[in-house]
C-alpha positions, 0 to 999 in steps of 0.5 A: 472456504465456500464457493461463491456463485461466480469467481470474484474478479481480482487484481493486484496493484503492485509498485515500489514504495511511494509510487502512488498505489493507494492514490491509484486505488482511490481513483479506481474506487471513485470510478466503480459502477454504481451499485457494485461492492468493491473490496480491498485487501491492503498490506503495509510494511508498517504496523498501523494500517494507514492505507486501509483507513484512507481507502475506507474514506471512499466506501471500500470494504477494507481488510488490512494485513499490516506488519510486513509482507502478507505472504510470510508465515506460509501465507497464513496472514494473507489467507486469513485476511482474504477469507474474512474479507470475502465472507464479510463483503461478498464483493463484485471486485477485489483489489489487492495492494501488497506492500511496496517492499514485498515480493509478488511471487508467493502472493500470485502463487496463493491466488492461483492455487487450488484453494482459490481456483473457484473463488477468484478470477485473477485479472491483469496484474498492474504495476506502477513505476515512477520514471524518475526512479529509473535514474537510480541504479539501486532501484533497477538492481532491487529484486523487489522492483524487478519482480514487480515489473516482471509480474506486470501484465500492464505497466503504468508510468505514474507521476508523469507530470513530475517527469522531464521529457528526457525521463519519459523518453528513457522510460520508453527506451527501458520498456523497449528492452523488455524481452517479452512485451507487456499487454499494455504500457501507459503513462498517467499522473496522480494515480489515474487508472482506466477501469477497463485495464482491470478486465481480462485474465492475468498473463501468468507471468513468472518473476525473475527471481522467485526464490528471492523473497525475503521475509520481514519481521515475523508476522504476529498472529496473536490477538490484538493488544489493549484497546485505545480506551485502556491505552490511548497512546500506542506505539509500534515498530517494524523493520526489514528490506533495509527500512524501518517503520514507526507507527502510532494508534491514538484515541480519537479524543486526542486532537493534534496541532496541525502545524506541529504535525506538518512540520514533523511530517517534513522531516528529511529522514523519512521516506514516507509519512502518512497519517489519518488524524484528528486535528483541532481543525477537524480530521485530516489525511496527510501523505508525504513522499519525497518532500511533497506533502498533501493534506485533505479533510476526511470523515471522522475515523475511530482513531488517529493513525500515524506512520513513518518509514525511514531507510535509516535507524530512528530514535523512537523515544525522540520521535514519540516525544515529537508526536506527543508535542504535536498532540499537545501532550508534551513540552 
């Protein structure tokens, strides 16, 4: 890779599934200096790249690495995506959003390795935490969660508007027990981050269990499948880290019935439901997490994308029929 005129300021935004990473990056994009180009490398557990489509609505130059952890297969998918993004965007700042089910150690190793030393300038690693999750021993014991927290230079308690005073106090007590103090610990809601938190250098923090990285389903490096013109309804799946995902890419000419789609989004089996879809009332962004559903209009996209994540096995055929019903394509 050719060396840019100056290293690109680069930040990782880490956090467990559903903590609000994409919302936080959207907030940062709305605050970026006028005239600057910011790029986002986004990695999702699922296969269809919903977060990338959402981030593009704020004018970011986005490159997606879908289908599991971007650093699997010796980091090749990440390096390919990163190199292509830098060459395409020549950004003033780069933000990297790994999957919430991934492990940060190999990503940090790649970004600070010899290949990128003169290309990237790694700034503070920011990790978002939902204080309500600290009540669940399974979260505290999860190696991905622990190592996302360990890697953080700046720790941000998000969704504080949904927390009780007791939950916020327990967050403070949890932070006070850290053996090494963070550079900064903040509280926020709705993913609001302060751009100044991005400035400076990464602290070079290790992770508590660097060998605990578990590869998800192998990343497929083959050329993409048929176009939506050839196959207007495409379904795909992925699994790993105790979760499964189902995703769909659908031709933009297919228009969904919004109420049917909303009903499907609230299925209690889903940990997450995300979509950028063409409905009969226009284009919409849908995001459901923990029973809370947000809907907002968006600019037309080249295709509809739907993705759901569950902690249990799902009946793919049943859900495919349900989504086709929401699209008016099945009884």
